[in-house]
Every structure is written in C-alpha cells, then in structure tokens.
C-alpha positions in Angstrom: -29.8 6.8 26.3 -31.8 4.0 24.9 -34.7 3.9 22.2 -36.8 2.4 25.0 -36.1 5.2 27.1 -37.5 7.5 24.9 -41.0 5.9 24.7 -41.4 7.0 28.3 -44.2 9.4 28.8 -42.3 11.9 31.0 -41.2 14.5 28.6 -39.3 16.4 31.2 -37.4 13.4 32.7 -36.4 12.6 28.8 -35.1 16.1 28.2 -33.0 15.8 31.4 -31.5 13.0 30.1 -30.8 14.6 26.8 -29.2 17.3 28.6 -26.9 15.2 30.5 -25.5 13.2 27.2 -25.4 16.4 25.5 -23.2 17.9 28.3 -21.3 14.7 28.3 -20.4 15.1 24.8 -19.6 18.7 24.9 -17.1 18.0 28.0 -15.6 15.3 25.8 -14.9 18.0 23.0 -13.5 20.4 25.3 -11.0 18.0 26.5 -9.2 19.1 23.1 -10.9 22.4 22.3 -10.0 24.6 25.3 -12.1 27.8 26.1 -14.6 27.5 23.3 -17.6 26.0 25.1 -20.2 28.3 22.9 -18.6 27.1 19.7 -18.5 23.3 20.7 -22.3 23.5 21.9 -23.4 25.2 18.4 -21.5 22.5 16.5 -23.4 19.7 18.5 -26.7 21.6 18.1 -25.8 21.5 14.4 -25.3 17.8 14.6 -28.6 16.9 16.6 -30.7 19.2 14.3 -29.3 16.9 11.2 -28.0 20.3 9.6 -24.3 20.8 8.3 -21.9 23.3 9.8 -19.8 25.7 8.3 -16.3 26.9 10.3 -14.8 30.0 8.8 -11.6 31.4 10.1 -7.9 32.0 9.6 -5.8 28.9 9.5 -4.4 27.4 12.7 -7.3 28.3 15.2 -8.9 24.8 15.6 -11.4 24.4 13.0 -10.3 20.9 11.7 -9.5 19.9 15.2 -13.0 20.6 16.3 -14.6 18.9 13.5 -12.1 15.9 14.0 -13.0 16.0 17.9 -16.8 15.9 17.3 -16.5 12.7 15.0 -14.2 11.2 17.5 -16.6 11.6 20.2 -19.4 9.5 18.4 -19.1 6.1 17.6 -20.1 6.3 14.2 -18.2 6.2 10.7 -16.5 9.6 9.7 -14.2 10.6 6.5 -12.3 13.4 6.0 -12.2 14.9 2.3 -9.1 17.5 1.6 -10.5 19.7 -1.0 -7.9 21.1 -3.3 -8.1 22.6 -6.9 -7.7 19.2 -8.8 -10.3 17.3 -6.6 -13.0 15.9 -8.7 -16.7 15.6 -8.1 -16.3 11.6 -8.5 -13.6 12.0 -5.7 -16.2 13.2 -3.3 -19.2 11.2 -4.6 -17.8 7.7 -6.0 -17.8 6.3 -9.3 -19.4 3.5 -11.3 -16.8 1.0 -12.7 -17.5 -1.5 -15.1 -17.1 -5.3 -13.6 -16.0 -7.4 -16.7 -16.9 -10.6 -14.5 -20.5 -10.0 -14.8 -20.6 -7.4 -17.5 -22.3 -4.7 -15.2 -21.4 -1.4 -13.6 -21.0 -1.4 -9.9 -20.9 1.5 -8.0 -18.0 2.3 -5.6 -19.1 4.8 -2.9 -16.9 7.9 -2.3 -15.8 9.2 1.2 -19.1 11.1 1.3 -20.6 8.0 2.5 -20.3 8.2 6.3 -22.3 9.8 9.1 -19.7 12.6 9.8 -17.9 13.9 6.7 -15.1 16.6 7.3 -14.7 18.6 4.4 -11.3 20.4 5.0 -10.6 23.8 3.1 -13.6 23.4 1.3 -13.3 26.8 -0.5 -10.1 25.4 -1.9 -12.2 23.0 -4.3 -13.3 24.3 -7.9 -16.9 25.2 -8.3 -17.7 22.1 -10.1 -16.3 20.1 -7.2 -18.2 22.0 -4.5 -21.4 21.5 -6.6 -21.3 18.0 -5.9 -22.3 18.5 -2.4 -25.4 20.0 -3.2 -27.6 17.2 -3.8 -26.3 15.1 -0.7 -26.5 17.9 1.6 -30.1 18.3 1.0 -31.6 15.2 0.1 -29.0 12.8 2.1 -28.7 10.9 -1.4 -26.0 10.9 -4.2 -27.4 10.2 -7.8 -24.6 8.6 -9.8 -25.5 7.6 -13.6 -29.3 8.1 -12.7 -29.6 5.9 -9.6 -29.9 7.3 -6.3 -27.5 6.1 -3.3 -28.7 7.3 0.1 -26.0 8.1 2.8 -26.4 6.9 6.1 -28.2 8.4 9.0 -27.2 10.3 10.9 -25.4 12.4 8.2 -23.4 15.9 8.8 -21.1 17.6 6.9 -18.5 19.8 8.9 -16.7 21.9 6.4 -13.8 24.4 7.1 -13.0 27.4 5.1 -10.3 30.2 5.0 -11.4 33.6 4.6 -12.3 34.2 0.9 -9.6 36.8 0.4 -7.1 34.5 0.9 -4.7 32.8 -1.8 -6.3 30.1 -3.8 -9.8 30.1 -2.5 -13.2 30.2 -4.1 -16.3 31.6 -2.7 -19.3 29.2 -2.1 -22.2 29.7 -4.1 -25.3 31.0 -2.4 -27.0 27.7 -3.0 -24.4 25.8 -1.0 -24.2 28.3 1.8 -28.1 28.1 2.1 -27.6 24.2 2.8 -25.6 25.0 6.0 -27.7 25.0 9.1 -25.0 27.4 10.8 -21.6 29.2 10.1 -19.6 30.0 13.2 -16.1 31.4 13.4 -13.7 30.1 16.1 -11.9 33.0 16.9 -8.4 33.1 18.7 -8.4 31.6 22.3 -8.1 33.7 25.2 -4.7 33.7 27.0 -5.6 31.1 29.7 -6.9 28.7 27.3 -3.8 29.1 24.8 -1.5 28.5 27.9 -3.4 25.4 28.9 -2.9 24.2 25.4 0.9 24.6 25.4 1.1 23.0 28.9 -0.7 20.0 27.8 1.3 19.1 24.6 2.4 16.9 23.7 1.3 15.1 27.0 -2.3 16.0 26.8 -5.1 14.2 25.2 -5.0 13.5 21.4 -7.7 13.4 19.4 -7.4 9.6 18.5 -7.1 8.9 22.3 -10.6 10.3 23.2 -13.5 8.0 24.5 -16.4 7.5 22.3 -19.2 8.9 24.5 -22.0 8.3 22.3 -23.2 5.5 20.0 -24.7 6.1 16.5 -28.1 5.1 18.1 -27.7 7.6 20.9 -27.1 10.3 18.4 -30.5 9.1 16.1 -32.4 9.0 19.3 -31.5 12.4 20.3 -32.4 13.8 17.2 -35.8 11.9 16.9 -36.3 13.2 20.6 -35.4 16.8 19.7 -37.8 16.8 16.7 -40.6 16.3 19.3 -39.8 19.1 21.5 -42.9 21.3 22.0 -43.2 24.6 19.9 -46.2 26.8 20.8 -48.0 28.4 17.8 -46.9 31.9 18.5 -43.4 30.8 18.3 -43.6 29.4 14.7 -45.1 32.8 14.0 -42.1 34.3 15.7 -39.6 32.5 13.7 -41.3 33.3 10.4 -41.3 37.1 11.2 -37.8 37.1 12.3 -36.7 35.4 8.9 -39.1 37.2 6.6 -37.9 40.7 8.1 -34.5 40.1 6.3 -36.3 40.0 2.9 -37.4 43.4 3.5 -34.8 45.2 4.8 -33.5 47.7 2.6 -29.6 46.7 3.3 -30.2 43.1 1.9 -30.6 42.1 -1.4 -31.0 38.6 -0.9 -33.1 37.7 2.4 -33.0 34.2 3.9 -35.1 31.4 2.5 -37.8 29.1 4.0 -35.1 26.8 4.5 -33.6 29.2 7.0 -37.1 28.9 8.8 -36.8 25.3 8.8 -33.0 25.4 10.0 -33.9 27.7 12.7 -36.9 25.7 14.2 -34.8 22.4 14.1 -32.0 24.2 15.8 -34.1 25.9 18.8 -35.8 22.6 19.3 -32.2 21.0 20.2 -31.3 24.0 22.1 -34.4 23.5 24.3 -33.6 20.1 25.0 -29.9 20.4 25.6 -31.2 22.9 28.6 -33.5 20.1 29.8 -36.6 21.7 28.7 -39.2 19.9 26.9 -40.4 23.2 25.4 -38.9 26.1 23.4 -38.8 29.5 24.5 -38.2 33.0 22.5 -34.8 32.9 24.0 -33.8 30.0 22.2 -34.6 31.8 18.9 -32.6 34.9 19.8 -29.8 32.9 20.8 -29.5 30.9 17.5 -31.0 33.2 15.0 -27.5 35.2 14.0 -25.6 31.9 13.7 -28.5 30.2 11.5 -29.4 33.2 9.3 -26.5 35.6 8.8 -24.5 33.5 6.6 -27.3 33.1 4.1 -27.7 36.8 3.6 -26.4 39.1 0.7 -26.0 42.6 1.5 -26.6 45.5 -1.0 -23.1 47.1 -2.6 -24.3 50.3 -0.7 -24.3 48.5 2.6 -21.4 46.7 2.1 -19.6 50.2 1.4 -20.9 51.5 4.6 -19.2 48.8 6.5 -22.5 46.9 7.5 -22.3 43.2 8.1 -25.1 40.4 8.0 -24.8 39.9 11.9 -25.8 43.4 12.4 -28.8 42.9 10.2 -30.0 39.9 11.8 -29.7 41.7 15.2 -32.0 44.7 13.8 -34.4 42.2 12.7 -34.6 40.6 16.1 -35.2 43.9 17.6 -38.0 44.9 15.2 -40.2 41.7 15.5 -42.5 41.8 18.6 -41.5 38.7 21.1 -44.5 36.4 22.0 -45.7 37.1 25.5 -45.2 34.5 28.0 -48.9 33.5 28.5 -49.2 32.8 24.7 -46.1 30.6 24.5 
C-alpha cells in the first residue's frame, strides 16, 4: 500500500486496500498466536491508532509473544525492555555522556527510541522508572538535560504486566494507565488452539522466522488514512456522551478523561477502515468502548466491595446513552 495509493479519490477502494493489509497482518500474527483473533485485531487497531497497548494476565498465556509477533510482522525497529526493580529511568530513555574530545555532552539514546517498544512486565519496575514513560507515551519525545529528543514514527509501547496481587509488582499510576489506549487480557487458549500449539512445537513457525508483511511506510500510510475516515457529527456527540457518562456514575470515583474520548475516536476510525468502510458506525463505538475506557476508571470502595468491575459499568453507560439513528449518521 503506497503513499500514492492514498491520494486516490475512491475512498471505498482505499478502505478495501486497508482492510486487506490489516487482514494480512492479523493472519501473520495468528501463525504464532493461535485462537486469539479478536485480541490480535485489537492490538493492531491500537498500533494503527498510534496508541499504546497494555496486556494484563497471568504468566505463560502469550502476552510477550503477542507483542514480539506484532513487532516481527512490521519492517520497523523494535526493542524490548525487561522491567525489574533495579531498572533506572536512564536505562529506558538514555543518558548524556561527556565527550572529552570535543568537551561536550552527547546524548546516547535508550531503548525507548524505536518504532515498537515491548515493555515486558512493566509493573515490576519501580514507580520512578515507570514515570520515565509518561512524557514519551503522550508527547512522542524524551527530554534529557532540558533538551527534547523525538522518537521515530510510528511509535507504540506494548506493555505486559502480571496481575498486581502477584509478588514483586507495583500498581501502575492512574496517569500512566490513562496513556494506554487499550488494556486487554489474553486469557487461556481454547482446547483446540492449545493442542495446535503443542503439535506445532518445535517444528512450527518461530517469531524470528515470521515474514515482515508491512513496512514502516505502510504503517504510517495506514495511520494517516484511518485518521481521515469519516465520522458523522452525531457520532462525535455519541462518543462524548458515552465517555462523560462514566464521570457521573455513582459507583465511579474517577471517570474517563477527555483523552479517553480522543483515544476512542482514533480507535473506531481504524476499526471502520479495517472492516473496509470509509465511515464510522455506532457499532464501532460499542465494540471498542470497554477496551478503551474500562482501565481508566477508578471505582468507589463500596462498589469494589459489592464486586462491581469497570467493564460492567462501561456496559451500563453504553446501554443508557441513546444510539444515533441511521438517518443522522
């Protein structure tokens, strides 16, 4: 999918090409990640929305493998950072070192300077190190010694974390959770998929052997095209109403921020293009709202004691907000 192709006037044809490449990427990832098509598609929507993805689940269900497989499917630079309690912020962002030959400080970039950054077990890093990601995840740059250093485009952080009640973990702060466009859980594979994994090992495809099915320019062009996907005025209103309803719910003490509205809008545009459409429909919003909003909410202590969870509350918000009529969309 070339840059020239995106200048063509037929939006439906371009959306079809987008959907074709999106499907090729998903199929390539599925060569490794068996039986998780929905999770794979959500991760790719995140990539093409220029968002960041948080994968939370117990060890051994393929969180890191999914992140590595997406990185291996795209011909772009990727790095992996293993978060540990002794990891320092400079180990992530880089450091300025004095060069005696020219008597100047020179910046040596850290592993964050890549197109796709796999932050493995992010919640095992100390809060100080986790905070080093706040600026780059939002502003796509790192400031060291007062000087900004932009990261390349596309840029995506795919972070994995174990449940916070496991040993040696630190909860992610609310400001950092809000910077992840989506949070998804891998879940255990179904019986057939797990059998297929056993049968295919060790002879099956390895991550290192995967073909790169999209280049860096392909991804940038897909991002740009998705950003032009048509959104009718009633759908802007619908997105804001859905997000704002979480701020008024009696069981929620911290609702979703305007950043959530922006994130949801970017994600639904990509979902529409991935379906071969040049326009967004309300079903796109309904399908992604929980994945984009739920992890940003903080429930009241009373709601937690009653066993409520954020996904439930987002579903209630969606049920209460009137859906725009087809004629208005």
